[in-house]
SEBARO-115642 format. One line per 10 residues: number of its first residue (from 1); their letters; for each residue x, y, z of N, C-alpha, C. Coordinates in steps of 0.1 Angstrom, whole numbers, plus 2048, in hexadecimal, padded with zeros to 3 digits. Example, Ala and Ser with C-alpha at 12.3 -4.5 7.8 and 13.67 -1.06 7.14 Angstrom:
REM SEBARO-115642
1) as) 884 7C7 84E 87B 7D3 84E 884 7DF 84E ~ 880 7EA 847 889 7F5 847 881 800 84F;
***
This chain:
REM SEBARO-115642
1) mmgsplwapr) A96 340 B9E A91 330 BA5 A99 327 B9C ~ A9B 31D BA2 AA5 30F B9C A9C 306 B9A ~ AA0 300 B8B A98 2F7 B88 A9D 2E8 B8E ~ A95 2DC B8A A98 2D2 B8F AA3 2CC B8E ~ AAA 2C4 B96 AB9 2C1 B97 ABB 2B5 B8E ~ AC4 2B4 B86 AC4 2A9 B7D ACA 29E B87 ~ AC6 298 B91 ACB 290 B9C AC7 281 B98 ~ ABF 27F B8D ABA 273 B8D AC4 267 B8C ~ AC1 25D B95 ACB 252 B98 ACF 24C B89 ~ AC9 24D B81 ACF 245 B75 ADA 24E B6D;
11) swpkgpegpr) ADD 25B B73 AE6 263 B6F AF4 25F B77 ~ AF1 259 B84 AFD 258 B8A B01 246 B87 ~ B11 246 B89 B18 239 B84 B11 22F B8E ~ B0D 224 B86 B08 218 B8F B14 20C B8D ~ B12 207 B98 B1A 1F9 B99 B18 1EF B8C ~ B1E 1E6 B8B B19 1DA B7E B10 1D2 B81 ~ B0A 1D1 B77 AFC 1C9 B77 AFF 1BC B7B ~ AF5 1B8 B85 AF8 1A9 B8B AF4 1A0 B80 ~ AF3 191 B82 AEF 18B B77 ADF 189 B79 ~ AD8 187 B6E AC9 186 B71 AC6 175 B6D;
21) ggagsrrmrv) AB9 174 B74 AB6 166 B74 AB3 15F B66 ~ AB9 154 B63 ABA 14C B56 AAB 145 B52 ~ AAA 144 B45 AA1 13E B40 A9D 132 B46 ~ AA5 12C B4D AA2 11E B53 A9F 11D B64 ~ A9D 12B B66 A98 12B B74 A88 128 B77 ~ A85 123 B82 A76 121 B83 A71 12D B87 ~ A65 130 B83 A5E 13D B82 A50 13B B89 ~ A4D 143 B94 A3F 143 B9C A36 14B B95 ~ A2B 143 B93 A1E 149 B8D A15 14C B96 ~ A0E 157 B99 A05 15D BA0 9F9 164 B9A;
31) rlrspglggg) 9EF 15E B9D 9E3 164 B99 9DB 16B BA2 ~ 9DA 178 BA1 9D3 17F BA9 9C6 183 BA5 ~ 9BA 183 BA9 9AD 188 BA5 9AA 194 BAA ~ 9AB 19D BA2 9A7 1AB BAB 9A1 1B2 BA0 ~ 992 1B9 BA5 98F 1C1 B97 996 1CD B92 ~ 999 1CE B88 99F 1DC B82 9AE 1DA B80 ~ 9B2 1CE B84 9C3 1CE B83 9C7 1CE B75 ~ 9BF 1C6 B6B 9C3 1C4 B5C 9BA 1CD B55 ~ 9B1 1D5 B5B 9A5 1DC B53 99C 1D3 B4C ~ 99C 1C6 B53 995 1C0 B4D 987 1BB B57;
41) ggggvvmrfr) 982 1C4 B5F 977 1C1 B68 97F 1B5 B74 ~ 97B 1AA B74 97D 1A2 B80 983 198 B7E ~ 98B 196 B70 994 189 B6C 99E 18B B74 ~ 9A6 17D B72 9B4 17A B7A 9BF 182 B72 ~ 9C6 186 B7A 9D1 18F B76 9DF 183 B7A ~ 9E5 182 B70 9F1 17B B75 9FF 182 B75 ~ A06 185 B7F A0F 189 B81 A1B 182 B88 ~ A27 183 B85 A32 17A B88 A3D 182 B8F ~ A40 17F B99 A4E 183 BA0 A56 17A BA6 ~ A63 17B BA5 A6C 172 BAE A7A 178 BAA;
51) akmvdvgcln) A81 176 BB4 A8E 17C BB8 A96 176 BC1 ~ AA5 177 BC0 AAF 16E BC6 ABA 176 BCA ~ ABF 173 BD8 ACB 17E BDC AD4 172 BDF ~ AE2 174 BDA AEC 169 BE2 AF7 172 BE8 ~ AFA 17D BE1 B06 181 BE4 B00 188 BF5 ~ B0A 186 C00 B07 18C C0C B09 19A C0D ~ B11 1A2 C06 B11 1AF C06 B02 1B6 C03 ~ B01 1B1 BF8 AF6 1B7 BEE AE8 1B5 BF6 ~ AE6 1A7 C00 ADF 1A5 C08 ADD 1B1 C14 ~ AE8 1B3 C1B AEA 1B9 C27 AE5 1C9 C20;
61) hftrvsvtia) AE8 1CD C17 AE8 1DA C10 AD7 1DC C0F ~ AD2 1D1 C08 AC4 1D2 C06 ABD 1D1 C14 ~ AC2 1CD C1D ABA 1CB C2A ABB 1D9 C32 ~ AC6 1DF C30 AC9 1EC C36 ABD 1F6 C2D ~ ABB 1F6 C22 AB1 1FB C1B AA3 1FA C1F ~ AA3 1EE C21 A93 1EB C26 A91 1F2 C34 ~ A99 1F0 C3C A9C 1F6 C4C A99 203 C49 ~ A9E 20B C40 A9D 21C C40 A90 21C C3D ~ A8B 216 C34 A7E 215 C31 A73 213 C39 ~ A75 20E C42 A6C 206 C4E A6C 213 C57;
71) klaktctlrl) A78 218 C58 A7A 223 C61 A71 231 C5C ~ A71 232 C50 A6A 241 C4C A5C 23C C47 ~ A57 22F C45 A47 22D C41 A41 221 C47 ~ A38 223 C4F A34 217 C53 A2C 20C C49 ~ A24 213 C40 A24 20A C33 A26 210 C25 ~ A28 20C C1C A32 20F C11 A2E 209 C03 ~ A2F 20E BF8 A2B 206 BEA A39 200 BE7 ~ A37 1F3 BE3 A42 1ED BDC A42 1F0 BCC ~ A48 1F7 BC6 A45 1F5 BB5 A50 1EC BB0 ~ A4B 1E2 BAA A55 1D8 BA3 A54 1DD B91;
81) tvdklyfils) A5F 1DF B8D A60 1DF B7D A6D 1D6 B79 ~ A70 1D2 B6B A78 1CA B68 A87 1CE B6D ~ A8A 1DB B6D A98 1DF B6F A97 1E4 B82 ~ A8D 1E8 B86 A90 1EE B90 A84 1ED B9A ~ A8A 1F1 BA8 A7E 1ED BB3 A7B 1FB BB9 ~ A71 1FF BBF A6D 20F BC4 A66 20A BD2 ~ A6B 20F BDE A63 213 BE8 A5E 220 BE9 ~ A4F 221 BEA A49 22D BE9 A40 232 BF2 ~ A40 23D BF9 A38 245 C03 A32 24F BFA ~ A24 250 BFB A21 25B BF1 A15 263 BFB;
91) dkvanggvsm) A16 266 C07 A0E 26F C0E A0E 27C C09 ~ A04 281 C08 A01 28C BFE A09 29C C06 ~ A12 2A1 C01 A1F 2A9 C06 A12 2B6 C08 ~ A0A 2BB C00 A03 2C4 BFF 9F8 2C6 C0D ~ 9F7 2B8 C14 9EC 2B5 C20 9F7 2B4 C2B ~ A06 2B7 C2D A0D 2B8 C35 A14 2A9 C3A ~ A13 2A0 C2F A1C 294 C31 A27 292 C2B ~ A2D 288 C2E A3D 289 C29 A39 27F C1B ~ A45 27F C13 A45 276 C06 A51 271 C05 ~ A54 265 C01 A60 25C BFF A60 255 BF1;
101) wcelsqgnff) A6A 253 BE9 A6B 24D BDE A7A 247 BDE ~ A7D 23A BE0 A88 235 BDF A89 22C BD2 ~ A96 22C BCF A96 224 BC2 AA3 21B BC3 ~ AA2 20E BBC AAC 206 BBE AAD 1FD BB0 ~ AB9 1FB BAA ABE 1F4 B9D ABE 1E6 BA5 ~ AB4 1DE B9F AB4 1D0 BA4 AC1 1C8 B9F ~ AC8 1CE B92 AD2 1C4 B8E AE0 1C5 B98 ~ ADF 1D0 BA2 AE9 1D2 BAD AE5 1CC BB9 ~ ADA 1C2 BB8 AD8 1BC BC8 AD3 1AD BC4 ~ ACE 1AB BB7 AC7 19C BB8 AD1 195 BAD;
111) defqmegiae) AD1 189 BAF ADA 17D BA6 ACE 17A B9D ~ AC2 17B B9F AB8 176 B96 AAD 17F B9A ~ AA6 185 B8F A99 18C B8F A93 18D B86 ~ A86 186 B87 A79 182 B7C A6E 189 B82 ~ A66 191 B79 A5A 196 B7B A53 199 B6D ~ A45 198 B6F A3C 199 B64 A31 1A0 B6B ~ A2C 1AC B66 A22 1B3 B6B A13 1B1 B65 ~ A0B 1B8 B68 9FE 1B6 B63 9FD 1B4 B55 ~ A04 1BB B4E A02 1BA B3E A0D 1BE B38 ~ A0F 1BD B2D A1C 1C1 B25 A20 1CF B24;
121) eyneiylelt) A13 1D4 B23 A15 1E3 B22 A18 1EC B30 ~ A12 1E3 B3B A15 1E9 B49 A1D 1DD B4F ~ A28 1DA B4C A32 1D0 B4F A37 1D4 B61 ~ A2E 1DB B67 A32 1DC B78 A27 1D6 B80 ~ A2D 1D6 B8E A25 1D0 B98 A24 1DA BA5 ~ A19 1DF BAA A19 1E6 BB6 A13 1DF BC0 ~ A1E 1DF BCB A15 1D8 BD7 A17 1E0 BE5 ~ A0D 1E0 BEC A0E 1E9 BF8 A11 1DF C05 ~ A1A 1E5 C0D A1F 1DA C17 A22 1E3 C25 ~ A23 1DC C2F A28 1E0 C3A A37 1DE C3B;
131) aenlsralkt) A40 1EA C3B A4F 1EA C37 A57 1E3 C42 ~ A50 1E3 C4F A59 1DD C59 A56 1CF C56 ~ A4E 1C7 C52 A4A 1BB C51 A56 1B8 C47 ~ A59 1BC C3C A65 1B8 C32 A70 1BC C3A ~ A76 1C6 C3F A82 1C8 C49 A84 1BE C52 ~ A79 1B8 C5A A7C 1AF C63 A7F 1A1 C5E ~ A77 19D C53 A7E 192 C4B A8A 193 C44 ~ A8F 19B C3F A9B 19E C3C AA6 19C C45 ~ AA3 1A1 C52 AAC 1A0 C5B AAF 194 C61 ~ AA6 189 C5F AAB 17E C62 AB3 175 C57;
141) aqnaktvkik) AB4 17B C4D ABF 174 C40 ACD 17C C41 ~ ACF 183 C4E AE1 186 C4C AE9 17E C48 ~ AEA 170 C4D AF3 168 C48 AEF 15B C41 ~ AE5 15F C38 ADF 157 C31 AE9 151 C25 ~ AE6 147 C1F AEA 143 C11 AE6 148 C07 ~ AD7 148 C07 ACF 14E BFC AC3 155 C03 ~ ABF 15C BFC AAE 161 BFE AAA 162 BF1 ~ A9B 15C BF2 A92 15D BE7 A89 166 BE9 ~ A83 16E BE2 A76 175 BE3 A6E 173 BD8 ~ A61 170 BDC A55 16E BD1 A49 172 BD4;
151) ltnkhcpclt) A41 174 BCD A33 178 BCC A2C 16D BCA ~ A24 16B BD7 A1A 15E BDB A0F 161 BDA ~ A04 157 BDB 9F8 15A BE1 9F2 14D BE9 ~ 9F3 151 BF6 9EF 14B C02 9E5 150 C08 ~ 9D8 14C C04 9CC 151 C09 9CB 162 C08 ~ 9D5 168 C08 9D7 176 C02 9E4 177 BF9 ~ 9E5 181 BF3 9F4 183 BEC 9FF 185 BF6 ~ A0A 17F BF2 A16 181 BFF A21 184 BF8 ~ A2C 18C BFD A38 189 BF7 A3F 17F C02 ~ A43 173 BFC A4A 16A C03 A58 169 C02;
161) iavelpslss) A60 16A C11 A6C 16A C0E A73 15F C14 ~ A79 156 C0D A80 14A C13 A8E 14A C16 ~ A94 14B C1F AA3 14B C25 AA7 13E C27 ~ AB1 13B C1F ABA 12E C20 AC6 135 C2B ~ AC5 12B C37 ACF 12E C40 ADB 122 C42 ~ AE4 127 C44 AF1 11D C44 AEE 110 C4E ~ AF2 104 C4E AEC 0FB C54 AF9 0F1 C56 ~ AFC 0EA C62 B05 0E0 C62 B01 0D6 C5B ~ AF5 0CF C5C AF3 0C4 C51 AF2 0C7 C43 ~ AEF 0BC C3C AF0 0BD C2D AE2 0C4 C27;
171) ssrivthdip) AD9 0C3 C32 ACC 0C9 C2C ACE 0D9 C30 ~ AC4 0E1 C29 AC7 0F1 C2D ABA 0F0 C35 ~ ABC 0FD C3E AB2 104 C45 AA9 10F C3F ~ A9F 111 C3C A97 11B C36 A8E 11F C3D ~ A8E 12B C3F A82 133 C48 A7D 13D C3C ~ A6E 13C C3E A65 13F C34 A5C 14D C3A ~ A5E 156 C36 A55 163 C3A A4A 166 C31 ~ A3E 167 C32 A33 16A C29 A2F 177 C2F ~ A31 182 C27 A2E 190 C28 A20 193 C22 ~ A15 195 C28 A07 19A C21 A09 1A7 C18;
181) vgviprklwi) A05 1A6 C0B A08 1B3 C06 9F9 1B6 BFD ~ 9F7 1C2 BF9 9EB 1C6 BF3 9EE 1CC BE6 ~ 9EA 1C4 BDC 9EA 1C8 BD0 9E5 1D5 BCC ~ 9EA 1DD BC5 9E7 1EB BC0 9E0 1E9 BB3 ~ 9D2 1EF BB0 9CE 1EC BA3 9D5 1F8 B99 ~ 9D8 1F7 B8C 9DD 1FF B82 9D6 20B B82 ~ 9CA 20B B85 9C4 218 B84 9C8 223 B92 ~ 9CC 21D B9A 9D3 225 BA4 9E2 227 BA4 ~ 9E9 222 B99 9F8 223 B9B 9F9 236 B97 ~ 9F2 23B B92 9F6 24A B8F 9F9 24F B9E;
191) dfreprvpdf) 9F6 24B BAA 9F4 250 BB8 A04 24E BBA ~ A0A 244 BB5 A17 23F BB7 A22 243 BAF ~ A1F 250 BA9 A2D 252 BA0 A37 25B BA7 ~ A40 25C BA1 A4C 263 BA7 A49 271 BA8 ~ A4B 277 BB6 A47 286 BBA A4C 28F BB1 ~ A46 299 BAE A4C 2A4 BA7 A56 2AD BB0 ~ A60 2AD BAA A6A 2B8 BB2 A67 2C7 BAE ~ A63 2CD BB6 A61 2DA BB4 A6C 2E3 BB3 ~ A6B 2EF BAA A74 2FA BAA A7A 2FC BB8 ~ A87 2FC BBC A8D 2FF BC9 A94 309 BC7;
201) dvsiylpmlk) A97 30D BD3 A9E 31A BD3 AAF 31B BD8 ~ AB2 30E BE1 ABF 30B BE1 AC0 2FC BE3 ~ ACB 2F5 BDB AD0 2EB BDF ADE 2E9 BE3 ~ ADD 2E2 BEF AE9 2E1 BF6 AED 2D4 BF8 ~ AFB 2CE BFA B00 2C2 C00 AFE 2C2 C0F ~ AFA 2B6 C16 AF8 2B6 C22 B00 2B3 C2B ~ B05 2B8 C35 B10 2B2 C40 B0D 2A5 C44 ~ B17 2A0 C4C B17 290 C4E B09 28D C55 ~ B00 285 C51 AF3 281 C53 AF3 281 C65 ~ AFD 276 C6C AFE 275 C7A B00 27F C82;
211) imksvvermk) B06 28B C7A B08 297 C82 AFD 29E C84 ~ AF7 29E C76 AEA 2A8 C75 AE0 29F C7D ~ ADE 293 C80 AD4 28D C88 AD7 291 C98 ~ AE1 290 C9A AE7 293 CA9 AE2 2A3 CAA ~ AE4 2AD CA3 AE1 2B8 CA5 AD1 2BA CA7 ~ ACA 2B4 C9E ABB 2B6 C9E AB5 2AE CA7 ~ ABC 2A3 CAC AB7 29E CBA AB7 2A4 CC6 ~ AC3 2AA CC6 AC1 2B5 CD3 AB9 2C1 CD2 ~ AB5 2C6 CC6 AAD 2D2 CC1 A9F 2CD CC6 ~ A9A 2C2 CC3 A8F 2B9 CC6 A8B 2BF CD2;
221) nisnyiviea) A92 2BC CDD A8E 2BB CE9 A8D 2CC CEE ~ A8D 2D6 CE5 A89 2E3 CE6 A7C 2E5 CE0 ~ A7A 2E3 CD2 A71 2E7 CCC A6C 2DD CC2 ~ A62 2DE CBD A59 2D5 CB1 A5D 2DA CA4 ~ A61 2E5 CA2 A64 2E9 C96 A71 2EB C91 ~ A75 2EC C87 A84 2EE C85 A84 2F8 C74 ~ A8D 301 C75 A8C 308 C66 A9E 304 C62 ~ A9E 2FF C58 AA5 2FD C4E AA9 308 C44 ~ AB5 30E C43 AB8 318 C3A AC7 316 C34 ~ AC7 318 C28 AD3 316 C22 AD6 320 C15;
231) nlsgemnlki) AE1 322 C10 AE4 329 C03 AEE 324 BF9 ~ AF1 32E BF2 AF8 327 BE6 B08 328 BE9 ~ B0D 32B BF5 B1A 32B BF9 B1E 320 C03 ~ B15 316 C03 B16 30A C0A B14 309 C18 ~ B0F 314 C1C B0A 315 C2B AFC 310 C2E ~ AFB 30B C38 AEE 304 C3C AEB 306 C4D ~ AE0 30B C50 ADD 30E C60 AD0 306 C63 ~ AD1 301 C6E AC7 2F9 C75 AC3 303 C7E ~ AB6 307 C81 AB0 310 C8B AA3 30C C92 ~ AA5 310 CA0 A97 30F CA6 A96 31A CB0;
241) etdlvsvtth) A89 31E CB0 A87 329 CB9 A7A 326 CC1 ~ A79 32C CCF A6F 329 CD6 A6F 337 CDE ~ A67 339 CE7 A61 346 CEE A70 349 CF4 ~ A76 33C CFA A81 33F D05 A8C 33B D00 ~ A90 336 CF3 A9C 335 CF1 A9E 334 CDF ~ AAA 33B CDA AAD 337 CCB AB9 32F CC8 ~ AB9 325 CC3 AC6 31C CC0 AC8 31D CB2 ~ AD3 31E CAC AD7 31C C9C AE4 314 C9C ~ AE5 30A C94 AF1 301 C91 AF4 303 C84 ~ B02 309 C80 B07 30E C71 B0F 303 C6C;
251) fkdlgnppwt) B0C 300 C5F B16 2F8 C5A B1C 2FF C4E ~ B26 300 C4C B2F 306 C3F B36 2FF C36 ~ B3B 302 C2A B41 2FC C21 B39 2EE C1B ~ B2E 2EB C1C B2A 2E1 C18 B29 2E0 C09 ~ B27 2E7 C03 B28 2E7 BF2 B1A 2E8 BEF ~ B1B 2EB BE1 B10 2EB BDA B0C 2E4 BCC ~ B05 2DC BC8 B03 2D4 BBD B07 2DC BB1 ~ B0D 2D8 BA7 B12 2DE B9C B06 2E7 B96 ~ AFC 2E2 B93 AF1 2EA B8F AED 2F9 B94 ~ AF0 2FB BA0 AEE 306 BA9 AF9 313 BA3;
261) sedtsqgrdp) B04 30F B9B B0A 317 B98 B03 322 B8C ~ AF9 31B B83 AF1 323 B7B AEA 330 B84 ~ AE5 32B B8E ADB 338 B96 AE6 343 B99 ~ AF3 33E BA0 AFF 349 BA3 B03 350 B96 ~ B05 34A B8C B09 353 B80 AFD 35D B7B ~ AF1 358 B7E AE4 362 B79 AE2 36B B82 ~ AEC 36D B8D AED 37A B94 AE4 377 BA3 ~ AE4 36C BA7 ADC 36C BB4 AE7 369 BBE ~ AE2 371 BCA AED 374 BD5 AEE 366 BDA ~ AF9 361 BD9 AFD 353 BE0 AFF 354 BEE;
271) drmsevridi) AFC 35F BF6 AFC 35E C03 AF0 35E C09 ~ AE5 362 C02 AD8 362 C04 AD2 355 C0B ~ ACC 355 C12 AC4 34B C1A AB6 344 C15 ~ AB3 33A C14 AA5 336 C10 AA4 32A C1B ~ A96 32B C1F A96 322 C2D A86 31C C2A ~ A85 312 C34 A79 309 C37 A77 305 C44 ~ A6A 306 C48 A69 304 C56 A5E 2F7 C55 ~ A63 2EB C5E A5F 2E0 C5C A5C 2D9 C69 ~ A54 2CD C6D A53 2C7 C77 A61 2C0 C7A ~ A65 2C2 C85 A73 2BB C8B A71 2AC C8A;
281) rkllqflagq) A68 2A7 C91 A66 29B C90 A67 293 C82 ~ A63 298 C78 A63 293 C6A A70 295 C65 ~ A7A 29D C69 A87 29D C68 A90 292 C6B ~ A8E 294 C7B A91 288 C82 A8F 27A C7B ~ A85 278 C79 A82 26B C75 A88 265 C67 ~ A8B 270 C5F A94 270 C51 AA3 26A C55 ~ AA7 274 C62 AB5 273 C63 AB6 266 C6B ~ AAE 261 C72 AB2 257 C7E AAD 249 C76 ~ AA6 24B C69 AA5 240 C64 AB0 238 C5A ~ ABA 242 C57 AC4 23E C4B ACC 233 C51;
291) qvnptkalcn) ACC 22A C46 AD6 21E C44 ADD 21C C3A ~ AD9 225 C30 ADF 225 C23 AF0 228 C21 ~ AF3 22F C29 B00 236 C27 B01 23C C1D ~ AFA 247 C16 AFD 24F C0A B0A 253 C05 ~ B0B 251 BFA B1A 257 BF5 B1A 266 BF2 ~ B0B 26A BF0 B06 27A BEF AF9 27C BF5 ~ AFA 287 BFE AEF 28B C02 AEA 299 C00 ~ ADF 29C BFA ADC 2A8 BF8 ACF 2AE BFD ~ ACE 2BB BFE AC3 2C0 C03 ABD 2CC BF6 ~ AB0 2CC BF5 AAC 2D4 BEC AA1 2DF BF6;
301) iasnrlvhfi) AA3 2EB BF6 A97 2F0 BFB A8E 2FB BF1 ~ A81 2F9 BF1 A77 301 BED A72 30B BF9 ~ A78 316 BF9 A73 321 C02 A65 322 C07 ~ A62 31E C13 A56 31B C1B A4B 314 C14 ~ A51 30B C0E A4B 302 C05 A4C 2F2 C0A ~ A57 2ED C0A A5D 2E1 C0F A6B 2DF C0D ~ A70 2D5 C12 A7E 2D1 C11 A7F 2C5 C0E ~ A88 2C1 C03 A8A 2B5 BFB A97 2B0 BFB ~ A97 2A3 C02 AA6 29C C05 AA8 292 BFA ~ AB5 291 BF7 AB6 285 BED AC7 27E BF1;
311) llhedvslqy) AC6 272 BF4 ACF 26B BF6 AD2 25F BED ~ AE1 261 BE9 AE1 259 BDE AEF 24D BE1 ~ AED 245 BDE AF8 237 BE3 AFB 22D BD5 ~ B01 232 BCB B02 22C BBF AF5 222 BBA ~ AF2 217 BC0 AE7 20E BB8 AD8 214 BC1 ~ AD7 21D BCB ACD 221 BD5 ACA 231 BD3 ~ ABF 235 BD0 ABD 245 BD4 AAE 243 BDC ~ AB0 24F BE6 AA6 24F BEF AA2 25F BEE ~ A95 261 BE8 A90 26F BEB A84 26F BF6 ~ A87 279 BFE A7C 27E C0A A77 28D C08;
321) fipala) A6D 28E C0B A65 29B C07 A5E 29D C17 ~ A63 2AC C1C A5B 2B0 C29 A57 2BB C25 ~ A49 2BB C27 A42 2CA C22 A45 2D5 C2D ~ A45 2E1 C2B A45 2EE C33 A3A 2EC C3D ~ A3C 2F3 C47 A31 2F8 C53 A2C 306 C4E ~ A22 309 C4F A1B 316 C4D A21 321 C59;
***
């Protein structure tokens, strides 16, 4: 069996860090009263978050990430730390649900980024939100001069997105979106940890996602289930089978990540296939939702247990877990 891959995003090259907010920036102070947040009963907990994007390329990239998240999850958790943002979907794989973990380095997107969590030792913020609300708001900012995002309290906690649009007059046009969020108490943070990557049997690079999507779309018209199988010789097959028909699409010369060479050197047959049978609709949802344009796309197969997809794009990593069907 193969160990967990050393794929962690921090080990991949990142772009240059963007400037952070200076000391003179005005900071938004939000007091949210919620039992259990600070471990002090029903007392008020002060959290601060404010960020600003100016670069159009960064804004469009962040929008594409938000669109991808919205296509993969109706609601998700946004985790904010000093250095990173995370979009998390933590349905229990053991119960047949998918899981998602998307990690972004804030310095590669934001010109200003200021946050203060619930306490010095717990300097994080966890928010539950409807993913489509975020992507819809960001879509209005395609030609914006600036976009500001801040945590506010308007009858309920909100992520307020202020979009400054170009104007022919001297005054600016500002469109504001208030996205309701739920503040997740610290005692529940354990439910949103990074999913554990199980020991897997095969790790392989994926073919072009558009080609893979086209194949799976056609197969979906025939069967509700699909078998993904791969080996250490860079071969992957997508298979469906019904009482009337059996269809297999073969991919060759895909390549395997460097860490798989250890298993080959230990005497494992590189041509032996490992497979997993999954819900074809969940696979298609993953493929159809991609807007990230990854520079690397990998698939880890734990035979008859789950398939683990990894998409990497310098400053963004996306993990997606689909459990096997019995």
